SEBAZA-813017 format. One line per 10 residues: their letters; for each residue y, z, x of C-alpha. Coordinates in steps of 0.25 Angstrom, whole numbers, plus 5000, padded with zeros to 4 digits. Layout:
N
A) Y:Z:X | ... .
This chain:
517
MNKELIINSS) 4984:4811:5004 | 4998:4808:5001 | 5009:4815:5007 | 5024:4816:5003 | 5036:4823:5010 | 5047:4828:5001 | 5059:4832:5008 | 5070:4840:5001 | 5083:4841:5009 | 5094:4851:5005 .
SNEVVIALLE) 5107:4856:5012 | 5099:4868:5018 | 5085:4863:5021 | 5075:4852:5021 | 5062:4855:5013 | 5050:4846:5016 | 5038:4845:5006 | 5025:4839:5010 | 5016:4835:4998 | 5002:4830:5000 .
DKSLVELHRE) 4996:4823:4987 | 5009:4829:4980 | 5005:4843:4984 | 5015:4851:4992 | 5009:4856:5005 | 5020:4858:5015 | 5035:4863:5013 | 5044:4863:5025 | 5059:4868:5025 | 5069:4864:5036 .
KHDSQYAVGD) 5082:4872:5035 | 5094:4864:5040 | 5099:4875:5048 | 5085:4879:5054 | 5087:4882:5069 | 5073:4882:5074 | 5061:4873:5072 | 5047:4871:5078 | 5048:4861:5089 | 5063:4865:5094 .
VYLGRIRKVM) 5065:4866:5109 | 5074:4877:5114 | 5079:4881:5127 | 5076:4896:5126 | 5079:4908:5134 | 5068:4918:5137 | 5073:4931:5131 | 5061:4940:5136 | 5047:4939:5141 | 5037:4948:5134 .
PGLNAAFVDI) 5025:4950:5144 | 5017:4958:5134 | 5017:4946:5125 | 5017:4936:5136 | 5028:4929:5128 | 5043:4928:5128 | 5055:4928:5118 | 5064:4916:5119 | 5078:4915:5114 | 5080:4901:5108 .
GSEKDAFLHY) 5092:4905:5099 | 5084:4910:5087 | 5086:4923:5080 | 5073:4928:5086 | 5068:4925:5100 | 5057:4914:5101 | 5043:4919:5106 | 5037:4912:5117 | 5022:4915:5121 | 5016:4913:5134 .
LDLGPQIKTV) 5006:4903:5128 | 5018:4895:5123 | 5024:4893:5136 | 5015:4880:5138 | 5008:4876:5151 | 5020:4870:5158 | 5030:4882:5156 | 5035:4881:5170 | 5038:4866:5169 | 5046:4869:5156 .
QKFTELAIAG) 5054:4879:5163 | 5057:4869:5174 | 5061:4859:5165 | 5070:4868:5157 | 5077:4872:5170 | 5079:4858:5175 | 5084:4853:5162 | 5094:4864:5161 | 5099:4862:5175 | 5100:4847:5172 .
NSKANDISKW) 5089:4843:5182 | 5085:4828:5180 | 5070:4832:5183 | 5070:4838:5169 | 5072:4824:5163 | 5059:4818:5167 | 5047:4828:5167 | 5037:4816:5169 | 5040:4818:5184 | 5036:4832:5185 .
ELPEDLDKSE) 5024:4838:5190 | 5019:4849:5180 | 5013:4862:5186 | 5000:4868:5181 | 4999:4873:5167 | 5003:4887:5165 | 4991:4897:5166 | 4989:4904:5152 | 4986:4917:5158 | 5000:4918:5164 .
RMASFLKANE) 5011:4928:5159 | 5024:4923:5153 | 5033:4932:5161 | 5029:4924:5174 | 5036:4912:5168 | 5047:4916:5159 | 5059:4926:5162 | 5069:4931:5152 | 5082:4923:5151 | 5075:4910:5156 .
SLLVQISKES) 5077:4897:5149 | 5065:4890:5143 | 5062:4878:5134 | 5054:4882:5122 | 5050:4875:5109 | 5049:4882:5095 | 5034:4882:5091 | 5035:4892:5079 | 5047:4895:5070 | 5052:4909:5068 .
ISTKGPRVCS) 5043:4916:5058 | 5046:4930:5051 | 5052:4939:5062 | 5047:4931:5074 | 5055:4921:5082 | 5051:4907:5084 | 5039:4904:5094 | 5042:4894:5105 | 5034:4887:5116 | 5038:4881:5129 .
ELSFAGRYLV) 5028:4870:5129 | 5036:4859:5122 | 5031:4849:5113 | 5037:4838:5105 | 5031:4832:5093 | 5032:4817:5089 | 5025:4809:5078 | 5013:4806:5086 | 5014:4814:5099 | 5018:4828:5103 .
LIPFSNKISV) 5024:4828:5117 | 5022:4840:5127 | 5031:4839:5140 | 5025:4845:5153 | 5011:4841:5149 | 5001:4830:5152 | 4991:4832:5141 | 4988:4822:5130 | 4982:4828:5117 | 4977:4821:5105 .
SSKIKSSAER) 4977:4827:5091 | 4963:4832:5087 | 4965:4825:5073 | 4963:4812:5080 | 4948:4811:5079 | 4946:4797:5085 | 4943:4798:5100 | 4947:4783:5102 | 4961:4786:5096 | 4962:4799:5104 .
NRLRYTIQSI) 4960:4792:5117 | 4969:4780:5113 | 4980:4790:5110 | 4978:4798:5122 | 4978:4785:5131 | 4990:4780:5124 | 4999:4792:5126 | 4994:4793:5141 | 5000:4779:5144 | 5014:4783:5138 .
LPKNFGVIIR) 5015:4798:5141 | 5024:4802:5152 | 5019:4812:5163 | 5021:4827:5159 | 5021:4825:5144 | 5009:4829:5136 | 5006:4824:5122 | 4999:4828:5109 | 4995:4816:5101 | 4996:4819:5086 .
TVAEGKSVAD) 4987:4815:5075 | 4997:4804:5069 | 4996:4797:5083 | 4982:4792:5079 | 4983:4776:5078 | 4997:4775:5083 | 5001:4764:5093 | 5006:4766:5107 | 5020:4763:5103 | 5020:4774:5092 .
LDGDLRHLIS) 5015:4784:5102 | 5025:4780:5113 | 5037:4780:5103 | 5033:4794:5099 | 5031:4799:5114 | 5045:4793:5118 | 5052:4800:5107 | 5045:4814:5111 | 5049:4811:5126 | 5063:4809:5122 .
KWESIAPQLL) 5063:4822:5114 | 5058:4829:5127 | 5069:4822:5136 | 5080:4827:5127 | 5077:4841:5131 | 5082:4841:5145 | 5096:4836:5142 | 5097:4847:5131 | 5093:4858:5142 | 5104:4854:5152 .
QAKPPKLVLS) 5113:4867:5154 | 5107:4873:5142 | 5107:4888:5139 | 5096:4894:5130 | 5094:4895:5119 | 5096:4881:5115 | 5089:4871:5106 | 5085:4859:5115 | 5077:4850:5105 | 5075:4852:5090 .
EQAKTMTILR) 5063:4847:5083 | 5065:4836:5072 | 5069:4840:5058 | 5057:4846:5050 | 5057:4834:5041 | 5055:4824:5053 | 5045:4833:5059 | 5036:4833:5046 | 5037:4818:5046 | 5033:4817:5060 .
DLLNKDFNSI) 5021:4827:5059 | 5016:4824:5045 | 5019:4809:5042 | 5006:4801:5040 | 5000:4790:5032 | 4998:4800:5020 | 5013:4801:5018 | 5017:4793:5006 | 5031:4799:5003 | 5043:4806:5010 .
VVNDEDLYRE) 5054:4809:5001 | 5068:4816:5005 | 5080:4819:4997 | 5090:4818:5008 | 5096:4805:5012 | 5100:4809:5026 | 5086:4815:5029 | 5080:4802:5022 | 5086:4793:5032 | 5083:4803:5044 .
MKAYLVSIAK) 5068:4803:5040 | 5068:4788:5038 | 5073:4786:5052 | 5062:4795:5057 | 5051:4789:5049 | 5055:4775:5055 | 5053:4781:5069 | 5040:4788:5066 | 5033:4780:5055 | 5039:4768:5050 .
DKVDILKYHK) 5028:4765:5040 | 5032:4778:5033 | 5047:4775:5031 | 5044:4769:5017 | 5039:4783:5011 | 5052:4790:5014 | 5060:4791:5001 | 5074:4797:4998 | 5074:4805:4985 | 5087:4802:4978 .
GGDPIFDVYG) 5085:4809:4965 | 5093:4820:4959 | 5081:4829:4957 | 5076:4838:4968 | 5066:4831:4977 | 5056:4842:4977 | 5057:4843:4962 | 5054:4828:4961 | 5042:4828:4970 | 5036:4841:4964 .
VTKQIKSGFG) 5038:4849:4977 | 5047:4860:4970 | 5036:4864:4960 | 5025:4864:4971 | 5034:4873:4980 | 5036:4883:4968 | 5021:4884:4966 | 5017:4884:4980 | 5024:4896:4986 | 5021:4907:4977 .
RVIPIKRTGA) 5011:4919:4980 | 5001:4914:4970 | 4997:4899:4971 | 4989:4893:4960 | 4979:4882:4962 | 4980:4875:4949 | 4967:4867:4949 | 4957:4879:4949 | 4966:4890:4944 | 4965:4898:4957 .
YLVIEHTEAM) 4977:4903:4965 | 4981:4908:4979 | 4988:4921:4982 | 4996:4919:4995 | 5001:4932:5002 | 5008:4933:5016 | 5008:4944:5026 | 5015:4944:5040 | 5002:4940:5047 | 4995:4931:5037 .
HVIDVNSGHK) 4994:4924:5024 | 4984:4928:5014 | 4979:4918:5003 | 4970:4923:4991 | 4963:4913:4983 | 4960:4917:4968 | 4951:4909:4959 | 4960:4911:4946 | 4953:4910:4933 | 4948:4896:4932 .
MNAEISQEQN) 4934:4896:4937 | 4923:4885:4933 | 4912:4893:4926 | 4903:4881:4928 | 4901:4883:4943 | 4898:4895:4951 | 4907:4905:4956 | 4905:4901:4971 | 4909:4886:4967 | 4921:4891:4959 .
ALNVNLEAAA) 4926:4899:4971 | 4924:4887:4981 | 4932:4878:4971 | 4943:4888:4970 | 4943:4890:4985 | 4943:4875:4988 | 4955:4873:4979 | 4962:4885:4985 | 4960:4880:4999 | 4968:4868:4996 .
EVVRQLRLRD) 4980:4876:4991 | 4979:4886:5002 | 4980:4875:5013 | 4992:4869:5005 | 4998:4883:5005 | 4997:4885:5020 | 5004:4872:5022 | 5014:4874:5011 | 5019:4888:5015 | 5016:4885:5030 .
LGGIIVIDFI) 5008:4898:5031 | 5004:4901:5046 | 4997:4912:5053 | 4984:4918:5047 | 4981:4914:5033 | 4969:4921:5025 | 4964:4914:5012 | 4955:4923:5003 | 4946:4912:4996 | 4937:4916:4985 .
DLRDGKNRKI) 4924:4921:4991 | 4913:4910:4993 | 4899:4915:4995 | 4893:4902:5000 | 4895:4899:5014 | 4895:4884:5011 | 4907:4886:5001 | 4915:4893:5012 | 4913:4882:5021 | 4917:4872:5011 .
LYQKIAELMK) 4930:4880:5009 | 4933:4881:5024 | 4931:4866:5026 | 4940:4864:5014 | 4951:4872:5020 | 4949:4866:5034 | 4950:4852:5028 | 4963:4855:5020 | 4970:4862:5032 | 4968:4849:5040 .
NDSAKHNILP) 4981:4844:5033 | 4989:4856:5039 | 4996:4853:5052 | 4998:4868:5056 | 4987:4873:5066 | 4977:4881:5058 | 4963:4888:5059 | 4954:4891:5048 | 4942:4901:5047 | 4931:4899:5038 .
PSKFGLVQIT) 4930:4908:5026 | 4926:4922:5029 | 4915:4930:5021 | 4927:4936:5013 | 4932:4922:5009 | 4944:4922:5018 | 4949:4910:5026 | 4958:4912:5038 | 4968:4902:5042 | 4977:4902:5054 .
RQRVRPQTNI) 4989:4892:5053 | 5000:4889:5063 | 5013:4895:5059 | 5025:4888:5066 | 5036:4892:5055 | 5038:4902:5044 | 5030:4900:5031 | 5036:4892:5020 | 5040:4902:5009 | 5047:4898:4996 .
KVLEKCPVCD) 5051:4907:4985 | 5045:4902:4972 | 5049:4914:4963 | 5063:4914:4957 | 5071:4926:4953 | 5071:4928:4938 | 5085:4924:4933 | 5084:4935:4922 | 5081:4947:4930 | 5087:4942:4943 .
GTGQVKSNLL) 5074:4946:4950 | 5074:4961:4946 | 5063:4959:4936 | 5071:4966:4925 | 5079:4960:4914 | 5089:4965:4904 | 5085:4968:4890 | 5085:4956:4881 | 5093:4964:4871 | 5105:4963:4880 .
LIDDIEQHLN) 5104:4948:4883 | 5114:4944:4872 | 5124:4956:4876 | 5123:4951:4890 | 5126:4937:4886 | 5138:4941:4878 | 5143:4950:4888 | 5144:4939:4899 | 5150:4930:4888 | 5161:4940:4885 .
YLIREQNQKK) 5164:4941:4900 | 5164:4926:4903 | 5173:4922:4891 | 5183:4934:4890 | 5184:4938:4905 | 5181:4925:4912 | 5187:4916:4902 | 5175:4906:4902 | 5176:4894:4892 | 5164:4886:4886 .
LTLEVNPFVY) 5153:4895:4891 | 5139:4891:4889 | 5127:4901:4888 | 5113:4897:4892 | 5102:4906:4887 | 5087:4905:4885 | 5083:4898:4872 | 5078:4911:4865 | 5091:4917:4868 | 5099:4904:4863 .
AFLKKGFWNY) 5091:4905:4850 | 5095:4920:4848 | 5110:4917:4851 | 5110:4905:4842 | 5103:4912:4830 | 5110:4913:4817 | 5123:4908:4812 | 5131:4920:4818 | 5124:4919:4831 | 5129:4924:4845 .
SRKWRWKYKQ) 5135:4910:4849 | 5144:4911:4837 | 5147:4926:4839 | 5151:4923:4853 | 5160:4911:4849 | 5167:4920:4839 | 5169:4932:4849 | 5174:4924:4861 | 5181:4913:4854 | 5174:4902:4862 .
RTKILSSTEM) 5160:4895:4861 | 5149:4899:4870 | 5139:4888:4871 | 5124:4893:4871 | 5113:4885:4877 | 5098:4886:4877 | 5091:4885:4891 | 5076:4886:4894 | 5080:4889:4908 | 5085:4903:4904 .
HYLQYRFLNS) 5076:4914:4904 | 5076:4923:4891 | 5086:4933:4897 | 5094:4923:4905 | 5107:4916:4902 | 5119:4910:4909 | 5133:4906:4905 | 5139:4892:4909 | 5154:4889:4911 | 5161:4877:4905 .
DGEEIKL) 5156:4868:4917 | 5142:4872:4914 | 5141:4881:4927 | 5134:4894:4926 | 5143:4907:4926 | 5137:4917:4935 | 5138:4931:4928 .
């Protein structure tokens, strides 16, 4: 599978498109003025503790208070509180936690009110962005993701990604990390660490530890709410998490971002520096690489599946997303109805999985596939979905098709779903759904022409109209063009434009700029 990353940087935001075999599968947007991101570490203030929810609301400076559940406190919440107090006070013990003796892990049956009090300062990390009316969700078990490792302070556990299947490789990685890992730091070894040398792992570990060590100085005499450590820019995070041997092209249209990404690639994957390219052309980068068209066709309510003629209908509710699979009109008469249904479902499954990643749908997703009577075919469909979902980095669970043909998926949601408007406001009716009578079109044009020439004293006007209207205005010797020239004592140039709708027109001034009427 070939992967490409196309990055469009503008004055307001950076839009990142991930293509797999030329098909758009992920779209990420990063606003330049975005204040909160998953992974950011804040010194927060406990606003109030809710015993009934066994949770607390934390002021981190966002519009809505962040939500901290008891299960997100982490097993070493007492140690985190101690570290926060020492760092704020400037105590040197906060600079080296490897000398600390960690207490026993927190009992999961405890109540939050016994650990946290209102107005207390606490170090928290954003685990889920604000979604709808809810504020961000935070945790107090901090973690720092690198290229090969995830570092967890106040822990001594070493975990290896379950996607690394070789027991020999798992043991090698575990022993390697044990030999270089300081005390009181835990590590999760990521999938991309497979086959990497000690030097690569050690370099990543040192970088993450330096990140952690930068927190204590930031807390000195700090008062909540305060941003203590910011996660990397979204572009770098995607490079860090997704970059692998399948990537064959990364294209960016901003020179400063290009230099920044090149330096980052040198630090994490020198062998991939050559695939980074700077787009210098005048044409929009998304148009050149066919991303714009895929965005326009991929975010509507109805999604066609070209190969089979089937289509999806996607509906959203507050609690779930519902996807209906329809067979369309193209059915192969030479095979059975059951086989036709299976073929359509398998094609639809691929598009459904793409839509989940593209729109970043989270929570509960229910897909209504075409009914399959044969249990073997339902199993084939389930296996197909499970295989396709392996490329999805979000945590998810899939249930086999029910007897009603429904497949239920739960998918991790850490940020609002991507939603792009693909319908444009009609320039003729201005979105009202009603237009003026075509009998009045010429009268309207002449009325505006009279206003521009006699009241605004405009010279060398140009009128752009639909080709049909142009033919009507130019028809005959004593046509409208000649009449207006005789009436207003100046020539108005009339141009035919296929971009104009039948009842649409516009006037341009002598500089070729549109005159707003």
